[in-house]
C-alpha positions in Angstrom: 0.0 0.0 0.0 2.9 2.4 0.8 5.4 0.9 -1.5 6.7 4.2 -3.0 7.1 5.7 0.5 8.9 2.6 1.8 11.3 2.6 -1.2 12.2 6.3 -0.8 12.2 6.2 3.0 14.7 3.4 3.3 17.3 5.4 1.2 17.0 9.0 2.4 15.3 11.3 4.8 11.5 11.8 4.4 12.1 15.4 5.6 12.6 17.7 2.7 13.0 21.3 3.8 10.9 23.9 2.0 9.9 27.5 2.4 7.3 26.4 5.0 9.9 24.6 7.2 10.6 26.3 10.5 13.4 25.7 13.0 12.1 24.7 16.4 13.5 24.4 19.9 11.1 22.2 21.7 12.6 20.5 24.7 11.6 18.2 27.5 8.9 20.5 29.0 7.1 20.9 25.6 7.4 17.2 24.9 5.8 16.3 28.2 2.8 18.5 27.2 2.4 16.6 23.9 3.2 13.1 25.0 1.8 10.8 27.8 5.2 9.2 28.2 7.6 9.9 31.0 11.1 8.7 32.1 12.4 6.2 31.6 10.2 5.8 28.5 10.2 9.3 27.1 12.6 8.5 24.3 12.9 12.0 22.6 15.3 14.8 23.5 13.7 17.5 21.5 12.2 18.7 18.3 14.4 20.7 15.9 12.4 21.4 12.7 8.7 21.5 11.8 6.8 21.8 8.6 3.1 21.6 9.2 2.2 22.4 5.6 4.0 19.2 4.5 3.1 17.3 7.7 6.7 16.8 8.8 8.6 17.1 12.1 12.3 16.4 12.9 13.6 15.5 16.3 16.7 14.3 18.0 17.8 11.6 20.5 21.2 10.9 22.0 21.6 7.2 22.7 23.4 7.4 26.0 26.1 4.8 26.8 24.7 4.4 30.3 21.2 3.4 29.0 20.4 0.2 31.0 19.2 -1.6 27.9 22.8 -2.0 26.8 23.5 -4.2 29.8 21.6 -7.1 28.1 21.3 -6.1 24.4 24.0 -7.4 23.8 26.9 -7.6 26.2 30.2 -7.0 24.4 28.3 -5.9 21.2 25.8 -3.2 22.4 23.0 -2.5 19.9 20.0 -0.4 20.7 16.8 -2.5 20.3 14.9 -2.0 17.1 11.6 -2.0 18.9 12.8 1.1 20.9 13.7 2.8 17.7 10.1 2.3 16.6 8.9 3.7 19.9 11.1 6.8 19.3 9.7 7.6 15.9 6.2 6.7 17.2 6.5 9.3 20.0 7.7 11.8 17.4 4.6 11.0 15.3 2.4 11.7 18.3 4.1 15.1 18.7 3.5 15.8 15.0 -0.2 14.9 15.4 -0.4 17.3 18.4 1.2 20.1 16.4 -1.1 19.5 13.4 -4.1 19.6 15.7 -3.2 22.7 17.7 -0.9 24.9 15.5 -1.6 27.0 12.4 0.6 26.1 9.5 3.0 29.0 8.8 2.6 30.5 12.3 5.2 30.1 15.1 5.1 26.7 16.6 4.3 27.0 20.3 3.1 24.6 22.9 0.7 26.2 25.3 1.5 25.9 29.0 -1.8 24.2 29.7 -1.6 21.7 26.7 -2.1 18.1 27.7 -1.4 14.9 25.7 -4.3 13.3 23.9 -5.2 9.8 24.8 -4.3 7.3 22.1 -3.4 3.7 21.3 -1.2 2.1 18.7 -3.4 0.2 16.3 -0.8 -1.5 14.1 2.7 -1.3 12.7 2.1 -1.7 8.9 5.8 -1.8 8.0 9.1 -1.8 9.9 12.6 -2.3 8.8 16.0 -2.1 10.5 19.0 -1.4 8.3 21.8 -0.6 10.6 22.9 -0.8 14.2 22.5 2.1 16.6 25.2 2.1 19.3 26.0 3.8 22.6 26.8 7.5 22.0 25.0 7.8 18.6 23.2 11.1 17.9 20.0 10.2 16.0 17.9 12.4 13.8 14.3 11.3 13.9 11.7 12.1 11.3 7.9 11.7 11.3 5.7 12.3 8.3 1.9 12.4 8.3 0.6 10.0 5.7 -3.1 10.0 6.4 -5.1 11.8 9.0 -8.7 11.8 10.3 -10.3 12.8 13.6 -9.6 9.4 15.1 -6.9 7.7 13.1 -3.4 8.9 12.1 -1.0 7.0 9.8 2.6 8.2 10.0 5.9 7.2 8.6 8.9 7.5 10.8 12.7 7.2 10.5 15.7 6.9 12.8 18.7 8.3 11.0 22.4 8.3 11.8 23.8 11.1 9.7 22.4 10.6 6.2 21.9 6.8 6.8 18.4 5.5 7.5 18.8 3.0 10.4 15.1 2.2 10.8 11.9 3.0 9.0 8.3 2.3 10.1 4.8 3.0 9.0 2.3 2.9 11.9 -1.3 3.7 12.7 -2.6 5.3 15.9 -6.1 5.5 17.2 -7.0 8.8 18.9 -9.4 8.2 21.9 -12.2 10.6 22.8 -11.1 13.3 25.1 -12.9 13.0 28.4 -14.4 16.2 29.5 
């Protein structure tokens, strides 16, 4: 279904800067107003670029050498688990959805002090691939692209990149739950 997107996404970044691309400096405080995740499972360090017209967001993550996951995956040959790379890009996709819902394309990207994460659940991972190892100390660039959007379901593509190399690619679908009010 997403063959063209998968082919291009495994070779290069899905984020193509345009006139509508804005730099962003969204850190931990803003992430916590967009995401329901908290330490130790908040896997993003920040958001660096946003293009709401194209439905794109770029973030970052430093894979710390002291991350406890490396104690067992794998001793002597530490590799960051692929499932956690999927979680990273999934969290970035949630942030993208939050920004698309609450910000005006072309306007400054701001997260209101009283913003709260929307309740959601992962429906399915439609495609996932892992092309390279992520190691302790790696600085990842993360990308999320909105593919389809409705009031209740969002389909995103996400990438974890090391420099220009795509290490992981996923297409996933999320169900947005009704806000309780």
